[in-house]
PyMOL CGO cylinders between C-alpha atoms (Angstrom):
from pymol import cmd
from pymol.cgo import CYLINDER

trace = [
    CYLINDER, -14.68, -32.13, -18.59, -12.65, -29.20, -19.79, 0.3, 1, 1, 1, 1, 1, 1,
    CYLINDER, -12.65, -29.20, -19.79, -12.42, -25.99, -17.89, 0.3, 1, 1, 1, 1, 1, 1,
    CYLINDER, -12.42, -25.99, -17.89, -11.05, -22.64, -19.35, 0.3, 1, 1, 1, 1, 1, 1,
    CYLINDER, -11.05, -22.64, -19.35, -9.24, -20.29, -16.86, 0.3, 1, 1, 1, 1, 1, 1,
    CYLINDER, -9.24, -20.29, -16.86, -10.55, -16.68, -16.96, 0.3, 1, 1, 1, 1, 1, 1,
    CYLINDER, -10.55, -16.68, -16.96, -7.38, -15.38, -15.15, 0.3, 1, 1, 1, 1, 1, 1,
    CYLINDER, -7.38, -15.38, -15.15, -3.94, -16.20, -14.25, 0.3, 1, 1, 1, 1, 1, 1,
    CYLINDER, -3.94, -16.20, -14.25, -3.43, -18.25, -11.26, 0.3, 1, 1, 1, 1, 1, 1,
    CYLINDER, -3.43, -18.25, -11.26, -0.63, -17.96, -8.58, 0.3, 1, 1, 1, 1, 1, 1,
    CYLINDER, -0.63, -17.96, -8.58, 2.32, -20.28, -9.03, 0.3, 1, 1, 1, 1, 1, 1,
    CYLINDER, 2.32, -20.28, -9.03, 2.05, -20.37, -12.83, 0.3, 1, 1, 1, 1, 1, 1,
    CYLINDER, 2.05, -20.37, -12.83, 5.05, -19.19, -14.85, 0.3, 1, 1, 1, 1, 1, 1,
    CYLINDER, 5.05, -19.19, -14.85, 3.12, -16.70, -16.57, 0.3, 1, 1, 1, 1, 1, 1,
    CYLINDER, 3.12, -16.70, -16.57, 1.36, -15.12, -13.45, 0.3, 1, 1, 1, 1, 1, 1,
    CYLINDER, 1.36, -15.12, -13.45, 4.03, -12.34, -13.02, 0.3, 1, 1, 1, 1, 1, 1,
    CYLINDER, 4.03, -12.34, -13.02, 3.99, -11.34, -16.51, 0.3, 1, 1, 1, 1, 1, 1,
    CYLINDER, 3.99, -11.34, -16.51, 0.29, -11.15, -16.86, 0.3, 1, 1, 1, 1, 1, 1,
    CYLINDER, 0.29, -11.15, -16.86, 0.10, -9.19, -13.62, 0.3, 1, 1, 1, 1, 1, 1,
    CYLINDER, 0.10, -9.19, -13.62, 2.77, -6.68, -14.89, 0.3, 1, 1, 1, 1, 1, 1,
    CYLINDER, 2.77, -6.68, -14.89, 0.89, -6.32, -18.31, 0.3, 1, 1, 1, 1, 1, 1,
    CYLINDER, 0.89, -6.32, -18.31, -2.38, -5.53, -16.63, 0.3, 1, 1, 1, 1, 1, 1,
    CYLINDER, -2.38, -5.53, -16.63, -0.81, -3.23, -14.05, 0.3, 1, 1, 1, 1, 1, 1,
    CYLINDER, -0.81, -3.23, -14.05, 1.11, -1.42, -16.91, 0.3, 1, 1, 1, 1, 1, 1,
    CYLINDER, 1.11, -1.42, -16.91, -2.10, -0.96, -18.90, 0.3, 1, 1, 1, 1, 1, 1,
    CYLINDER, -2.10, -0.96, -18.90, -4.03, 0.41, -15.80, 0.3, 1, 1, 1, 1, 1, 1,
    CYLINDER, -4.03, 0.41, -15.80, -1.27, 2.84, -14.72, 0.3, 1, 1, 1, 1, 1, 1,
    CYLINDER, -1.27, 2.84, -14.72, -0.74, 4.03, -18.26, 0.3, 1, 1, 1, 1, 1, 1,
    CYLINDER, -0.74, 4.03, -18.26, -4.63, 5.09, -18.17, 0.3, 1, 1, 1, 1, 1, 1,
    CYLINDER, -4.63, 5.09, -18.17, -3.59, 7.00, -15.00, 0.3, 1, 1, 1, 1, 1, 1,
    CYLINDER, -3.59, 7.00, -15.00, -0.89, 8.81, -16.73, 0.3, 1, 1, 1, 1, 1, 1,
    CYLINDER, -0.89, 8.81, -16.73, 2.11, 6.68, -15.45, 0.3, 1, 1, 1, 1, 1, 1,
    CYLINDER, 2.11, 6.68, -15.45, 4.92, 5.58, -17.79, 0.3, 1, 1, 1, 1, 1, 1,
    CYLINDER, 4.92, 5.58, -17.79, 7.67, 2.99, -17.14, 0.3, 1, 1, 1, 1, 1, 1,
    CYLINDER, 7.67, 2.99, -17.14, 11.15, 4.26, -16.37, 0.3, 1, 1, 1, 1, 1, 1,
    CYLINDER, 11.15, 4.26, -16.37, 13.70, 3.45, -19.20, 0.3, 1, 1, 1, 1, 1, 1,
    CYLINDER, 13.70, 3.45, -19.20, 16.22, 2.17, -16.61, 0.3, 1, 1, 1, 1, 1, 1,
    CYLINDER, 16.22, 2.17, -16.61, 13.76, -0.08, -14.69, 0.3, 1, 1, 1, 1, 1, 1,
    CYLINDER, 13.76, -0.08, -14.69, 10.39, -1.32, -16.24, 0.3, 1, 1, 1, 1, 1, 1,
    CYLINDER, 10.39, -1.32, -16.24, 9.08, -2.17, -12.95, 0.3, 1, 1, 1, 1, 1, 1,
    CYLINDER, 9.08, -2.17, -12.95, 9.11, 1.64, -11.73, 0.3, 1, 1, 1, 1, 1, 1,
    CYLINDER, 9.11, 1.64, -11.73, 6.46, 4.04, -12.92, 0.3, 1, 1, 1, 1, 1, 1,
    CYLINDER, 6.46, 4.04, -12.92, 6.59, 7.83, -13.05, 0.3, 1, 1, 1, 1, 1, 1,
    CYLINDER, 6.59, 7.83, -13.05, 3.76, 10.43, -13.60, 0.3, 1, 1, 1, 1, 1, 1,
    CYLINDER, 3.76, 10.43, -13.60, 5.06, 13.90, -14.98, 0.3, 1, 1, 1, 1, 1, 1,
    CYLINDER, 5.06, 13.90, -14.98, 1.92, 15.58, -13.96, 0.3, 1, 1, 1, 1, 1, 1,
    CYLINDER, 1.92, 15.58, -13.96, 1.69, 14.62, -10.31, 0.3, 1, 1, 1, 1, 1, 1,
    CYLINDER, 1.69, 14.62, -10.31, 5.30, 13.69, -9.75, 0.3, 1, 1, 1, 1, 1, 1,
    CYLINDER, 5.30, 13.69, -9.75, 4.31, 10.27, -8.44, 0.3, 1, 1, 1, 1, 1, 1,
    CYLINDER, 4.31, 10.27, -8.44, 6.70, 7.24, -8.49, 0.3, 1, 1, 1, 1, 1, 1,
    CYLINDER, 6.70, 7.24, -8.49, 5.50, 3.77, -8.19, 0.3, 1, 1, 1, 1, 1, 1,
    CYLINDER, 5.50, 3.77, -8.19, 7.90, 0.99, -7.41, 0.3, 1, 1, 1, 1, 1, 1,
    CYLINDER, 7.90, 0.99, -7.41, 6.59, -2.52, -8.09, 0.3, 1, 1, 1, 1, 1, 1,
    CYLINDER, 6.59, -2.52, -8.09, 7.62, -5.98, -6.80, 0.3, 1, 1, 1, 1, 1, 1,
    CYLINDER, 7.62, -5.98, -6.80, 5.41, -8.78, -8.04, 0.3, 1, 1, 1, 1, 1, 1,
    CYLINDER, 5.41, -8.78, -8.04, 2.10, -7.99, -6.64, 0.3, 1, 1, 1, 1, 1, 1,
    CYLINDER, 2.10, -7.99, -6.64, 3.25, -5.31, -4.11, 0.3, 1, 1, 1, 1, 1, 1,
    CYLINDER, 3.25, -5.31, -4.11, 3.69, -1.59, -4.96, 0.3, 1, 1, 1, 1, 1, 1,
    CYLINDER, 3.69, -1.59, -4.96, 5.03, 1.51, -3.10, 0.3, 1, 1, 1, 1, 1, 1,
    CYLINDER, 5.03, 1.51, -3.10, 3.76, 4.81, -4.09, 0.3, 1, 1, 1, 1, 1, 1,
    CYLINDER, 3.76, 4.81, -4.09, 6.04, 7.74, -3.51, 0.3, 1, 1, 1, 1, 1, 1,
    CYLINDER, 6.04, 7.74, -3.51, 4.30, 11.01, -3.30, 0.3, 1, 1, 1, 1, 1, 1,
    CYLINDER, 4.30, 11.01, -3.30, 3.44, 14.10, -1.09, 0.3, 1, 1, 1, 1, 1, 1,
    CYLINDER, 3.44, 14.10, -1.09, 0.34, 13.79, 1.06, 0.3, 1, 1, 1, 1, 1, 1,
    CYLINDER, 0.34, 13.79, 1.06, -2.58, 15.81, -0.27, 0.3, 1, 1, 1, 1, 1, 1,
    CYLINDER, -2.58, 15.81, -0.27, -5.80, 15.64, -2.24, 0.3, 1, 1, 1, 1, 1, 1,
    CYLINDER, -5.80, 15.64, -2.24, -3.94, 14.66, -5.49, 0.3, 1, 1, 1, 1, 1, 1,
    CYLINDER, -3.94, 14.66, -5.49, -2.74, 11.48, -3.59, 0.3, 1, 1, 1, 1, 1, 1,
    CYLINDER, -2.74, 11.48, -3.59, -6.21, 10.93, -2.31, 0.3, 1, 1, 1, 1, 1, 1,
    CYLINDER, -6.21, 10.93, -2.31, -7.70, 11.11, -5.91, 0.3, 1, 1, 1, 1, 1, 1,
    CYLINDER, -7.70, 11.11, -5.91, -5.06, 8.71, -7.09, 0.3, 1, 1, 1, 1, 1, 1,
    CYLINDER, -5.06, 8.71, -7.09, -5.85, 6.08, -4.53, 0.3, 1, 1, 1, 1, 1, 1,
    CYLINDER, -5.85, 6.08, -4.53, -9.59, 6.37, -5.30, 0.3, 1, 1, 1, 1, 1, 1,
    CYLINDER, -9.59, 6.37, -5.30, -8.87, 6.07, -9.02, 0.3, 1, 1, 1, 1, 1, 1,
    CYLINDER, -8.87, 6.07, -9.02, -6.67, 3.03, -8.48, 0.3, 1, 1, 1, 1, 1, 1,
    CYLINDER, -6.67, 3.03, -8.48, -9.11, 1.25, -6.00, 0.3, 1, 1, 1, 1, 1, 1,
    CYLINDER, -9.11, 1.25, -6.00, -11.79, 1.63, -8.67, 0.3, 1, 1, 1, 1, 1, 1,
    CYLINDER, -11.79, 1.63, -8.67, -9.74, -0.50, -11.12, 0.3, 1, 1, 1, 1, 1, 1,
    CYLINDER, -9.74, -0.50, -11.12, -7.86, -2.89, -8.82, 0.3, 1, 1, 1, 1, 1, 1,
    CYLINDER, -7.86, -2.89, -8.82, -8.80, -4.50, -5.50, 0.3, 1, 1, 1, 1, 1, 1,
    CYLINDER, -8.80, -4.50, -5.50, -6.18, -2.76, -3.34, 0.3, 1, 1, 1, 1, 1, 1,
    CYLINDER, -6.18, -2.76, -3.34, -5.27, -2.30, 0.40, 0.3, 1, 1, 1, 1, 1, 1,
    CYLINDER, -5.27, -2.30, 0.40, -4.04, 1.06, 1.49, 0.3, 1, 1, 1, 1, 1, 1,
    CYLINDER, -4.04, 1.06, 1.49, -1.32, 0.24, 4.26, 0.3, 1, 1, 1, 1, 1, 1,
    CYLINDER, -1.32, 0.24, 4.26, -0.68, 3.82, 4.99, 0.3, 1, 1, 1, 1, 1, 1,
    CYLINDER, -0.68, 3.82, 4.99, 2.83, 5.16, 5.40, 0.3, 1, 1, 1, 1, 1, 1,
    CYLINDER, 2.83, 5.16, 5.40, 5.53, 2.67, 4.74, 0.3, 1, 1, 1, 1, 1, 1,
    CYLINDER, 5.53, 2.67, 4.74, 8.35, 2.15, 7.01, 0.3, 1, 1, 1, 1, 1, 1,
    CYLINDER, 8.35, 2.15, 7.01, 9.81, -0.79, 5.26, 0.3, 1, 1, 1, 1, 1, 1,
    CYLINDER, 9.81, -0.79, 5.26, 9.54, -2.11, 1.74, 0.3, 1, 1, 1, 1, 1, 1,
    CYLINDER, 9.54, -2.11, 1.74, 11.04, -5.45, 0.88, 0.3, 1, 1, 1, 1, 1, 1,
    CYLINDER, 11.04, -5.45, 0.88, 12.76, -5.55, 4.25, 0.3, 1, 1, 1, 1, 1, 1,
    CYLINDER, 12.76, -5.55, 4.25, 14.47, -2.20, 3.60, 0.3, 1, 1, 1, 1, 1, 1,
    CYLINDER, 14.47, -2.20, 3.60, 13.82, 0.43, 6.32, 0.3, 1, 1, 1, 1, 1, 1,
    CYLINDER, 13.82, 0.43, 6.32, 12.41, 3.73, 4.62, 0.3, 1, 1, 1, 1, 1, 1,
    CYLINDER, 12.41, 3.73, 4.62, 12.01, 6.22, 7.51, 0.3, 1, 1, 1, 1, 1, 1,
]
cmd.load_cgo(trace, "trace")
């Protein structure tokens, strides 16, 4: 029996690369560009949103408002995401 994987699985060497490719494609459709200094950080010139990614976690830095709510709706229509509300820590670093 031969099985063909339709998507990457955790613990495979290529999983982080494939996830970042997929995320980059989706975020580019939403108007985000990777920063030159760090390819895992994205910036949207129109909304002034910054997204910091680490493996499959990411932090959205933005002002509260209808634009942020629209972004959450757009992103959740393309990815299965959990909104954990305001962050006080990210990667064990205290934010607030």
